[in-house]
mmCIF file of the protein (N, C-alpha, C, O) and its ligand, coordinates in Angstrom:
data_MODEL
# 
_entry.id   MODEL 
# 
loop_
_entity.id 
_entity.type 
_entity.pdbx_number_of_molecules 
1 polymer     1 
2 non-polymer 1 
# 
_entity_poly.entity_id                      1 
_entity_poly.type                           'polypeptide(L)' 
_entity_poly.nstd_linkage                   no 
_entity_poly.nstd_monomer                   no 
_entity_poly.pdbx_seq_one_letter_code       MVATTERDEMTWYECEECGLLFENETDAEQHESGCDAEDPSYLQ 
_entity_poly.pdbx_seq_one_letter_code_can   MVATTERDEMTWYECEECGLLFENETDAEQHESGCDAEDPSYLQ 
_entity_poly.pdbx_strand_id                 A 
# 
loop_
_entity_poly_seq.entity_id 
_entity_poly_seq.num 
_entity_poly_seq.mon_id 
_entity_poly_seq.hetero 
1 1  MET n 
1 2  VAL n 
1 3  ALA n 
1 4  THR n 
1 5  THR n 
1 6  GLU n 
1 7  ARG n 
1 8  ASP n 
1 9  GLU n 
1 10 MET n 
1 11 THR n 
1 12 TRP n 
1 13 TYR n 
1 14 GLU n 
1 15 CYS n 
1 16 GLU n 
1 17 GLU n 
1 18 CYS n 
1 19 GLY n 
1 20 LEU n 
1 21 LEU n 
1 22 PHE n 
1 23 GLU n 
1 24 ASN n 
1 25 GLU n 
1 26 THR n 
1 27 ASP n 
1 28 ALA n 
1 29 GLU n 
1 30 GLN n 
1 31 HIS n 
1 32 GLU n 
1 33 SER n 
1 34 GLY n 
1 35 CYS n 
1 36 ASP n 
1 37 ALA n 
1 38 GLU n 
1 39 ASP n 
1 40 PRO n 
1 41 SER n 
1 42 TYR n 
1 43 LEU n 
1 44 GLN n 
# 
loop_
_struct_asym.id 
_struct_asym.entity_id 
A 1 
B 2 
# 
loop_
_chem_comp.id 
_chem_comp.type 
_chem_comp.mon_nstd_flag 
ALA 'L-peptide linking' y 
ARG 'L-peptide linking' y 
ASN 'L-peptide linking' y 
ASP 'L-peptide linking' y 
CYS 'L-peptide linking' y 
GLN 'L-peptide linking' y 
GLU 'L-peptide linking' y 
GLY 'peptide linking'   y 
HIS 'L-peptide linking' y 
LEU 'L-peptide linking' y 
MET 'L-peptide linking' y 
PHE 'L-peptide linking' y 
PRO 'L-peptide linking' y 
SER 'L-peptide linking' y 
THR 'L-peptide linking' y 
TRP 'L-peptide linking' y 
TYR 'L-peptide linking' y 
VAL 'L-peptide linking' y 
ZN  non-polymer         . 
# 
_pdbx_entity_nonpoly.entity_id   2 
_pdbx_entity_nonpoly.name        ? 
_pdbx_entity_nonpoly.comp_id     ZN 
# 
_pdbx_nonpoly_scheme.asym_id         B 
_pdbx_nonpoly_scheme.entity_id       2 
_pdbx_nonpoly_scheme.mon_id          ZN 
_pdbx_nonpoly_scheme.ndb_seq_num     1 
_pdbx_nonpoly_scheme.pdb_seq_num     101 
_pdbx_nonpoly_scheme.auth_seq_num    101 
_pdbx_nonpoly_scheme.pdb_mon_id      ZN 
_pdbx_nonpoly_scheme.auth_mon_id     ZN 
_pdbx_nonpoly_scheme.pdb_strand_id   A 
_pdbx_nonpoly_scheme.pdb_ins_code    . 
# 
loop_
_atom_site.group_PDB 
_atom_site.id 
_atom_site.type_symbol 
_atom_site.label_atom_id 
_atom_site.label_alt_id 
_atom_site.label_comp_id 
_atom_site.label_asym_id 
_atom_site.label_entity_id 
_atom_site.label_seq_id 
_atom_site.pdbx_PDB_ins_code 
_atom_site.Cartn_x 
_atom_site.Cartn_y 
_atom_site.Cartn_z 
_atom_site.occupancy 
_atom_site.B_iso_or_equiv 
_atom_site.pdbx_formal_charge 
_atom_site.auth_seq_id 
_atom_site.auth_comp_id 
_atom_site.auth_asym_id 
_atom_site.auth_atom_id 
_atom_site.pdbx_PDB_model_num 
ATOM   1   N  N  . MET A 1 1  ? 62.583 -2.559  47.415 1.00 0.00 ? 1   MET A N  1 
ATOM   2   C  CA . MET A 1 1  ? 62.581 -1.505  46.395 1.00 0.00 ? 1   MET A CA 1 
ATOM   3   C  C  . MET A 1 1  ? 61.721 -1.936  45.205 1.00 0.00 ? 1   MET A C  1 
ATOM   4   O  O  . MET A 1 1  ? 61.430 -3.119  45.028 1.00 0.00 ? 1   MET A O  1 
ATOM   5   N  N  . VAL A 1 2  ? 61.329 -0.972  44.411 1.00 0.00 ? 2   VAL A N  1 
ATOM   6   C  CA . VAL A 1 2  ? 60.442 -1.240  43.288 1.00 0.00 ? 2   VAL A CA 1 
ATOM   7   C  C  . VAL A 1 2  ? 61.246 -1.756  42.089 1.00 0.00 ? 2   VAL A C  1 
ATOM   8   O  O  . VAL A 1 2  ? 62.277 -1.191  41.726 1.00 0.00 ? 2   VAL A O  1 
ATOM   9   N  N  . ALA A 1 3  ? 60.754 -2.834  41.487 1.00 0.00 ? 3   ALA A N  1 
ATOM   10  C  CA . ALA A 1 3  ? 61.385 -3.393  40.291 1.00 0.00 ? 3   ALA A CA 1 
ATOM   11  C  C  . ALA A 1 3  ? 60.582 -2.978  39.062 1.00 0.00 ? 3   ALA A C  1 
ATOM   12  O  O  . ALA A 1 3  ? 59.373 -2.763  39.140 1.00 0.00 ? 3   ALA A O  1 
ATOM   13  N  N  . THR A 1 4  ? 61.266 -2.870  37.935 1.00 0.00 ? 4   THR A N  1 
ATOM   14  C  CA . THR A 1 4  ? 60.541 -2.582  36.700 1.00 0.00 ? 4   THR A CA 1 
ATOM   15  C  C  . THR A 1 4  ? 60.481 -3.838  35.845 1.00 0.00 ? 4   THR A C  1 
ATOM   16  O  O  . THR A 1 4  ? 61.417 -4.638  35.834 1.00 0.00 ? 4   THR A O  1 
ATOM   17  N  N  . THR A 1 5  ? 59.383 -4.005  35.136 1.00 0.00 ? 5   THR A N  1 
ATOM   18  C  CA . THR A 1 5  ? 59.232 -5.128  34.229 1.00 0.00 ? 5   THR A CA 1 
ATOM   19  C  C  . THR A 1 5  ? 58.488 -4.652  32.987 1.00 0.00 ? 5   THR A C  1 
ATOM   20  O  O  . THR A 1 5  ? 57.571 -3.837  33.087 1.00 0.00 ? 5   THR A O  1 
ATOM   21  N  N  . GLU A 1 6  ? 58.875 -5.151  31.825 1.00 0.00 ? 6   GLU A N  1 
ATOM   22  C  CA . GLU A 1 6  ? 58.204 -4.744  30.589 1.00 0.00 ? 6   GLU A CA 1 
ATOM   23  C  C  . GLU A 1 6  ? 57.263 -5.836  30.119 1.00 0.00 ? 6   GLU A C  1 
ATOM   24  O  O  . GLU A 1 6  ? 57.611 -7.016  30.065 1.00 0.00 ? 6   GLU A O  1 
ATOM   25  N  N  . ARG A 1 7  ? 56.069 -5.403  29.785 1.00 0.00 ? 7   ARG A N  1 
ATOM   26  C  CA . ARG A 1 7  ? 55.043 -6.340  29.331 1.00 0.00 ? 7   ARG A CA 1 
ATOM   27  C  C  . ARG A 1 7  ? 54.149 -5.600  28.353 1.00 0.00 ? 7   ARG A C  1 
ATOM   28  O  O  . ARG A 1 7  ? 53.718 -4.480  28.628 1.00 0.00 ? 7   ARG A O  1 
ATOM   29  N  N  . ASP A 1 8  ? 53.870 -6.212  27.224 1.00 0.00 ? 8   ASP A N  1 
ATOM   30  C  CA . ASP A 1 8  ? 53.025 -5.580  26.209 1.00 0.00 ? 8   ASP A CA 1 
ATOM   31  C  C  . ASP A 1 8  ? 53.524 -4.181  25.840 1.00 0.00 ? 8   ASP A C  1 
ATOM   32  O  O  . ASP A 1 8  ? 52.732 -3.257  25.656 1.00 0.00 ? 8   ASP A O  1 
ATOM   33  N  N  . GLU A 1 9  ? 54.837 -4.043  25.736 1.00 0.00 ? 9   GLU A N  1 
ATOM   34  C  CA . GLU A 1 9  ? 55.457 -2.774  25.368 1.00 0.00 ? 9   GLU A CA 1 
ATOM   35  C  C  . GLU A 1 9  ? 55.164 -1.654  26.363 1.00 0.00 ? 9   GLU A C  1 
ATOM   36  O  O  . GLU A 1 9  ? 55.260 -0.471  26.035 1.00 0.00 ? 9   GLU A O  1 
ATOM   37  N  N  . MET A 1 10 ? 54.810 -2.045  27.574 1.00 0.00 ? 10  MET A N  1 
ATOM   38  C  CA . MET A 1 10 ? 54.626 -1.068  28.646 1.00 0.00 ? 10  MET A CA 1 
ATOM   39  C  C  . MET A 1 10 ? 55.592 -1.403  29.772 1.00 0.00 ? 10  MET A C  1 
ATOM   40  O  O  . MET A 1 10 ? 55.964 -2.561  29.965 1.00 0.00 ? 10  MET A O  1 
ATOM   41  N  N  . THR A 1 11 ? 55.986 -0.391  30.500 1.00 0.00 ? 11  THR A N  1 
ATOM   42  C  CA . THR A 1 11 ? 56.801 -0.637  31.683 1.00 0.00 ? 11  THR A CA 1 
ATOM   43  C  C  . THR A 1 11 ? 55.901 -0.660  32.909 1.00 0.00 ? 11  THR A C  1 
ATOM   44  O  O  . THR A 1 11 ? 55.118 0.261   33.141 1.00 0.00 ? 11  THR A O  1 
ATOM   45  N  N  . TRP A 1 12 ? 56.023 -1.715  33.678 1.00 0.00 ? 12  TRP A N  1 
ATOM   46  C  CA . TRP A 1 12 ? 55.254 -1.858  34.908 1.00 0.00 ? 12  TRP A CA 1 
ATOM   47  C  C  . TRP A 1 12 ? 56.211 -1.779  36.086 1.00 0.00 ? 12  TRP A C  1 
ATOM   48  O  O  . TRP A 1 12 ? 57.398 -2.086  35.974 1.00 0.00 ? 12  TRP A O  1 
ATOM   49  N  N  . TYR A 1 13 ? 55.668 -1.365  37.197 1.00 0.00 ? 13  TYR A N  1 
ATOM   50  C  CA . TYR A 1 13 ? 56.475 -1.242  38.413 1.00 0.00 ? 13  TYR A CA 1 
ATOM   51  C  C  . TYR A 1 13 ? 55.974 -2.253  39.422 1.00 0.00 ? 13  TYR A C  1 
ATOM   52  O  O  . TYR A 1 13 ? 54.794 -2.268  39.775 1.00 0.00 ? 13  TYR A O  1 
ATOM   53  N  N  . GLU A 1 14 ? 56.873 -3.088  39.877 1.00 0.00 ? 14  GLU A N  1 
ATOM   54  C  CA . GLU A 1 14 ? 56.485 -4.213  40.709 1.00 0.00 ? 14  GLU A CA 1 
ATOM   55  C  C  . GLU A 1 14 ? 56.997 -4.054  42.136 1.00 0.00 ? 14  GLU A C  1 
ATOM   56  O  O  . GLU A 1 14 ? 58.173 -3.767  42.355 1.00 0.00 ? 14  GLU A O  1 
ATOM   57  N  N  . CYS A 1 15 ? 56.114 -4.242  43.090 1.00 0.00 ? 15  CYS A N  1 
ATOM   58  C  CA . CYS A 1 15 ? 56.517 -4.309  44.486 1.00 0.00 ? 15  CYS A CA 1 
ATOM   59  C  C  . CYS A 1 15 ? 57.275 -5.612  44.704 1.00 0.00 ? 15  CYS A C  1 
ATOM   60  O  O  . CYS A 1 15 ? 56.726 -6.699  44.523 1.00 0.00 ? 15  CYS A O  1 
ATOM   61  N  N  . GLU A 1 16 ? 58.526 -5.495  45.089 1.00 0.00 ? 16  GLU A N  1 
ATOM   62  C  CA . GLU A 1 16 ? 59.314 -6.716  45.259 1.00 0.00 ? 16  GLU A CA 1 
ATOM   63  C  C  . GLU A 1 16 ? 58.923 -7.484  46.512 1.00 0.00 ? 16  GLU A C  1 
ATOM   64  O  O  . GLU A 1 16 ? 59.311 -8.639  46.687 1.00 0.00 ? 16  GLU A O  1 
ATOM   65  N  N  . GLU A 1 17 ? 58.165 -6.850  47.369 1.00 0.00 ? 17  GLU A N  1 
ATOM   66  C  CA . GLU A 1 17 ? 57.774 -7.513  48.610 1.00 0.00 ? 17  GLU A CA 1 
ATOM   67  C  C  . GLU A 1 17 ? 56.621 -8.486  48.385 1.00 0.00 ? 17  GLU A C  1 
ATOM   68  O  O  . GLU A 1 17 ? 56.630 -9.596  48.916 1.00 0.00 ? 17  GLU A O  1 
ATOM   69  N  N  . CYS A 1 18 ? 55.639 -8.076  47.607 1.00 0.00 ? 18  CYS A N  1 
ATOM   70  C  CA . CYS A 1 18 ? 54.463 -8.921  47.437 1.00 0.00 ? 18  CYS A CA 1 
ATOM   71  C  C  . CYS A 1 18 ? 54.135 -9.212  45.971 1.00 0.00 ? 18  CYS A C  1 
ATOM   72  O  O  . CYS A 1 18 ? 53.267 -10.039 45.690 1.00 0.00 ? 18  CYS A O  1 
ATOM   73  N  N  . GLY A 1 19 ? 54.818 -8.542  45.031 1.00 0.00 ? 19  GLY A N  1 
ATOM   74  C  CA . GLY A 1 19 ? 54.642 -8.865  43.618 1.00 0.00 ? 19  GLY A CA 1 
ATOM   75  C  C  . GLY A 1 19 ? 53.543 -8.100  42.901 1.00 0.00 ? 19  GLY A C  1 
ATOM   76  O  O  . GLY A 1 19 ? 53.285 -8.358  41.725 1.00 0.00 ? 19  GLY A O  1 
ATOM   77  N  N  . LEU A 1 20 ? 52.887 -7.160  43.585 1.00 0.00 ? 20  LEU A N  1 
ATOM   78  C  CA . LEU A 1 20 ? 51.859 -6.365  42.925 1.00 0.00 ? 20  LEU A CA 1 
ATOM   79  C  C  . LEU A 1 20 ? 52.463 -5.507  41.820 1.00 0.00 ? 20  LEU A C  1 
ATOM   80  O  O  . LEU A 1 20 ? 53.575 -5.001  41.965 1.00 0.00 ? 20  LEU A O  1 
ATOM   81  N  N  . LEU A 1 21 ? 51.728 -5.340  40.708 1.00 0.00 ? 21  LEU A N  1 
ATOM   82  C  CA . LEU A 1 21 ? 52.180 -4.522  39.596 1.00 0.00 ? 21  LEU A CA 1 
ATOM   83  C  C  . LEU A 1 21 ? 51.410 -3.218  39.545 1.00 0.00 ? 21  LEU A C  1 
ATOM   84  O  O  . LEU A 1 21 ? 50.201 -3.188  39.774 1.00 0.00 ? 21  LEU A O  1 
ATOM   85  N  N  . PHE A 1 22 ? 52.130 -2.123  39.239 1.00 0.00 ? 22  PHE A N  1 
ATOM   86  C  CA . PHE A 1 22 ? 51.530 -0.799  39.127 1.00 0.00 ? 22  PHE A CA 1 
ATOM   87  C  C  . PHE A 1 22 ? 51.924 -0.177  37.804 1.00 0.00 ? 22  PHE A C  1 
ATOM   88  O  O  . PHE A 1 22 ? 52.993 -0.459  37.262 1.00 0.00 ? 22  PHE A O  1 
ATOM   89  N  N  . GLU A 1 23 ? 51.036 0.685   37.283 1.00 0.00 ? 23  GLU A N  1 
ATOM   90  C  CA . GLU A 1 23 ? 51.312 1.334   36.006 1.00 0.00 ? 23  GLU A CA 1 
ATOM   91  C  C  . GLU A 1 23 ? 52.249 2.515   36.147 1.00 0.00 ? 23  GLU A C  1 
ATOM   92  O  O  . GLU A 1 23 ? 52.862 2.931   35.164 1.00 0.00 ? 23  GLU A O  1 
ATOM   93  N  N  . ASN A 1 24 ? 52.376 3.062   37.333 1.00 0.00 ? 24  ASN A N  1 
ATOM   94  C  CA . ASN A 1 24 ? 53.329 4.158   37.496 1.00 0.00 ? 24  ASN A CA 1 
ATOM   95  C  C  . ASN A 1 24 ? 54.161 3.996   38.758 1.00 0.00 ? 24  ASN A C  1 
ATOM   96  O  O  . ASN A 1 24 ? 53.737 3.389   39.741 1.00 0.00 ? 24  ASN A O  1 
ATOM   97  N  N  . GLU A 1 25 ? 55.353 4.557   38.694 1.00 0.00 ? 25  GLU A N  1 
ATOM   98  C  CA . GLU A 1 25 ? 56.338 4.316   39.735 1.00 0.00 ? 25  GLU A CA 1 
ATOM   99  C  C  . GLU A 1 25 ? 55.914 4.918   41.068 1.00 0.00 ? 25  GLU A C  1 
ATOM   100 O  O  . GLU A 1 25 ? 56.186 4.352   42.127 1.00 0.00 ? 25  GLU A O  1 
ATOM   101 N  N  . THR A 1 26 ? 55.257 6.052   41.013 1.00 0.00 ? 26  THR A N  1 
ATOM   102 C  CA . THR A 1 26 ? 54.844 6.699   42.259 1.00 0.00 ? 26  THR A CA 1 
ATOM   103 C  C  . THR A 1 26 ? 53.876 5.826   43.046 1.00 0.00 ? 26  THR A C  1 
ATOM   104 O  O  . THR A 1 26 ? 54.001 5.686   44.263 1.00 0.00 ? 26  THR A O  1 
ATOM   105 N  N  . ASP A 1 27 ? 52.912 5.240   42.344 1.00 0.00 ? 27  ASP A N  1 
ATOM   106 C  CA . ASP A 1 27 ? 51.969 4.350   43.020 1.00 0.00 ? 27  ASP A CA 1 
ATOM   107 C  C  . ASP A 1 27 ? 52.682 3.151   43.630 1.00 0.00 ? 27  ASP A C  1 
ATOM   108 O  O  . ASP A 1 27 ? 52.367 2.729   44.743 1.00 0.00 ? 27  ASP A O  1 
ATOM   109 N  N  . ALA A 1 28 ? 53.637 2.611   42.898 1.00 0.00 ? 28  ALA A N  1 
ATOM   110 C  CA . ALA A 1 28 ? 54.374 1.450   43.397 1.00 0.00 ? 28  ALA A CA 1 
ATOM   111 C  C  . ALA A 1 28 ? 55.171 1.801   44.644 1.00 0.00 ? 28  ALA A C  1 
ATOM   112 O  O  . ALA A 1 28 ? 55.192 1.043   45.614 1.00 0.00 ? 28  ALA A O  1 
ATOM   113 N  N  . GLU A 1 29 ? 55.823 2.954   44.609 1.00 0.00 ? 29  GLU A N  1 
ATOM   114 C  CA . GLU A 1 29 ? 56.630 3.361   45.769 1.00 0.00 ? 29  GLU A CA 1 
ATOM   115 C  C  . GLU A 1 29 ? 55.747 3.620   46.981 1.00 0.00 ? 29  GLU A C  1 
ATOM   116 O  O  . GLU A 1 29 ? 56.096 3.252   48.103 1.00 0.00 ? 29  GLU A O  1 
ATOM   117 N  N  . GLN A 1 30 ? 54.611 4.250   46.753 1.00 0.00 ? 30  GLN A N  1 
ATOM   118 C  CA . GLN A 1 30 ? 53.699 4.519   47.869 1.00 0.00 ? 30  GLN A CA 1 
ATOM   119 C  C  . GLN A 1 30 ? 53.176 3.223   48.455 1.00 0.00 ? 30  GLN A C  1 
ATOM   120 O  O  . GLN A 1 30 ? 53.087 3.073   49.673 1.00 0.00 ? 30  GLN A O  1 
ATOM   121 N  N  . HIS A 1 31 ? 52.832 2.291   47.585 1.00 0.00 ? 31  HIS A N  1 
ATOM   122 C  CA . HIS A 1 31 ? 52.372 0.994   48.067 1.00 0.00 ? 31  HIS A CA 1 
ATOM   123 C  C  . HIS A 1 31 ? 53.469 0.309   48.868 1.00 0.00 ? 31  HIS A C  1 
ATOM   124 O  O  . HIS A 1 31 ? 53.237 -0.170  49.978 1.00 0.00 ? 31  HIS A O  1 
ATOM   125 N  N  . GLU A 1 32 ? 54.657 0.269   48.296 1.00 0.00 ? 32  GLU A N  1 
ATOM   126 C  CA . GLU A 1 32 ? 55.712 -0.516  48.919 1.00 0.00 ? 32  GLU A CA 1 
ATOM   127 C  C  . GLU A 1 32 ? 56.121 0.056   50.263 1.00 0.00 ? 32  GLU A C  1 
ATOM   128 O  O  . GLU A 1 32 ? 56.514 -0.685  51.164 1.00 0.00 ? 32  GLU A O  1 
ATOM   129 N  N  . SER A 1 33 ? 56.030 1.371   50.405 1.00 0.00 ? 33  SER A N  1 
ATOM   130 C  CA . SER A 1 33 ? 56.404 1.974   51.683 1.00 0.00 ? 33  SER A CA 1 
ATOM   131 C  C  . SER A 1 33 ? 55.490 1.520   52.815 1.00 0.00 ? 33  SER A C  1 
ATOM   132 O  O  . SER A 1 33 ? 55.867 1.560   53.987 1.00 0.00 ? 33  SER A O  1 
ATOM   133 N  N  . GLY A 1 34 ? 54.287 1.090   52.452 1.00 0.00 ? 34  GLY A N  1 
ATOM   134 C  CA . GLY A 1 34 ? 53.364 0.615   53.477 1.00 0.00 ? 34  GLY A CA 1 
ATOM   135 C  C  . GLY A 1 34 ? 52.989 -0.840  53.299 1.00 0.00 ? 34  GLY A C  1 
ATOM   136 O  O  . GLY A 1 34 ? 52.011 -1.317  53.875 1.00 0.00 ? 34  GLY A O  1 
ATOM   137 N  N  . CYS A 1 35 ? 53.772 -1.543  52.499 1.00 0.00 ? 35  CYS A N  1 
ATOM   138 C  CA . CYS A 1 35 ? 53.441 -2.935  52.198 1.00 0.00 ? 35  CYS A CA 1 
ATOM   139 C  C  . CYS A 1 35 ? 53.614 -3.805  53.436 1.00 0.00 ? 35  CYS A C  1 
ATOM   140 O  O  . CYS A 1 35 ? 54.634 -3.741  54.122 1.00 0.00 ? 35  CYS A O  1 
ATOM   141 N  N  . ASP A 1 36 ? 52.603 -4.616  53.704 1.00 0.00 ? 36  ASP A N  1 
ATOM   142 C  CA . ASP A 1 36 ? 52.647 -5.486  54.881 1.00 0.00 ? 36  ASP A CA 1 
ATOM   143 C  C  . ASP A 1 36 ? 53.727 -6.551  54.786 1.00 0.00 ? 36  ASP A C  1 
ATOM   144 O  O  . ASP A 1 36 ? 54.133 -7.131  55.793 1.00 0.00 ? 36  ASP A O  1 
ATOM   145 N  N  . ALA A 1 37 ? 54.188 -6.802  53.566 1.00 0.00 ? 37  ALA A N  1 
ATOM   146 C  CA . ALA A 1 37 ? 55.186 -7.860  53.367 1.00 0.00 ? 37  ALA A CA 1 
ATOM   147 C  C  . ALA A 1 37 ? 56.603 -7.319  53.508 1.00 0.00 ? 37  ALA A C  1 
ATOM   148 O  O  . ALA A 1 37 ? 57.575 -8.033  53.265 1.00 0.00 ? 37  ALA A O  1 
ATOM   149 N  N  . GLU A 1 38 ? 56.713 -6.047  53.904 1.00 0.00 ? 38  GLU A N  1 
ATOM   150 C  CA . GLU A 1 38 ? 58.023 -5.406  53.879 1.00 0.00 ? 38  GLU A CA 1 
ATOM   151 C  C  . GLU A 1 38 ? 59.003 -6.052  54.861 1.00 0.00 ? 38  GLU A C  1 
ATOM   152 O  O  . GLU A 1 38 ? 60.210 -6.066  54.618 1.00 0.00 ? 38  GLU A O  1 
ATOM   153 N  N  . ASP A 1 39 ? 58.489 -6.579  55.955 1.00 0.00 ? 39  ASP A N  1 
ATOM   154 C  CA . ASP A 1 39 ? 59.362 -7.220  56.919 1.00 0.00 ? 39  ASP A CA 1 
ATOM   155 C  C  . ASP A 1 39 ? 58.989 -8.693  57.061 1.00 0.00 ? 39  ASP A C  1 
ATOM   156 O  O  . ASP A 1 39 ? 58.116 -9.036  57.858 1.00 0.00 ? 39  ASP A O  1 
ATOM   157 N  N  . PRO A 1 40 ? 59.638 -9.556  56.304 1.00 0.00 ? 40  PRO A N  1 
ATOM   158 C  CA . PRO A 1 40 ? 59.276 -10.975 56.293 1.00 0.00 ? 40  PRO A CA 1 
ATOM   159 C  C  . PRO A 1 40 ? 59.921 -11.782 57.411 1.00 0.00 ? 40  PRO A C  1 
ATOM   160 O  O  . PRO A 1 40 ? 59.826 -13.009 57.419 1.00 0.00 ? 40  PRO A O  1 
ATOM   161 N  N  . SER A 1 41 ? 60.582 -11.106 58.361 1.00 0.00 ? 41  SER A N  1 
ATOM   162 C  CA . SER A 1 41 ? 61.377 -11.827 59.363 1.00 0.00 ? 41  SER A CA 1 
ATOM   163 C  C  . SER A 1 41 ? 60.503 -12.740 60.216 1.00 0.00 ? 41  SER A C  1 
ATOM   164 O  O  . SER A 1 41 ? 60.982 -13.745 60.741 1.00 0.00 ? 41  SER A O  1 
ATOM   165 N  N  . TYR A 1 42 ? 59.235 -12.397 60.355 1.00 0.00 ? 42  TYR A N  1 
ATOM   166 C  CA . TYR A 1 42 ? 58.383 -13.199 61.216 1.00 0.00 ? 42  TYR A CA 1 
ATOM   167 C  C  . TYR A 1 42 ? 57.923 -14.491 60.547 1.00 0.00 ? 42  TYR A C  1 
ATOM   168 O  O  . TYR A 1 42 ? 57.322 -15.352 61.189 1.00 0.00 ? 42  TYR A O  1 
ATOM   169 N  N  . LEU A 1 43 ? 58.209 -14.616 59.257 1.00 0.00 ? 43  LEU A N  1 
ATOM   170 C  CA . LEU A 1 43 ? 57.724 -15.781 58.531 1.00 0.00 ? 43  LEU A CA 1 
ATOM   171 C  C  . LEU A 1 43 ? 58.491 -17.046 58.880 1.00 0.00 ? 43  LEU A C  1 
ATOM   172 O  O  . LEU A 1 43 ? 57.968 -18.154 58.755 1.00 0.00 ? 43  LEU A O  1 
ATOM   173 N  N  . GLN A 1 44 ? 59.713 -16.880 59.311 1.00 0.00 ? 44  GLN A N  1 
ATOM   174 C  CA . GLN A 1 44 ? 60.496 -18.081 59.593 1.00 0.00 ? 44  GLN A CA 1 
ATOM   175 C  C  . GLN A 1 44 ? 60.984 -18.090 61.022 1.00 0.00 ? 44  GLN A C  1 
ATOM   176 O  O  . GLN A 1 44 ? 61.662 -19.030 61.436 1.00 0.00 ? 44  GLN A O  1 
HETATM 177 ZN ZN . ZN  B 2 .  ? 53.671 -4.963  48.226 1.00 0.00 2 101 ZN  A ZN 1 
# 
């Protein structure tokens, strides 16, 4: 799910899967829905 973080008096939306930051929540959600890091089960 998308996390919010405040920086420079702005709210940023962070992909919890890979850590990318977005200026708006819609972009973050769209990214995260197709994020390659969404299923980390193969990493271990
Ligand atoms: Zn991501």
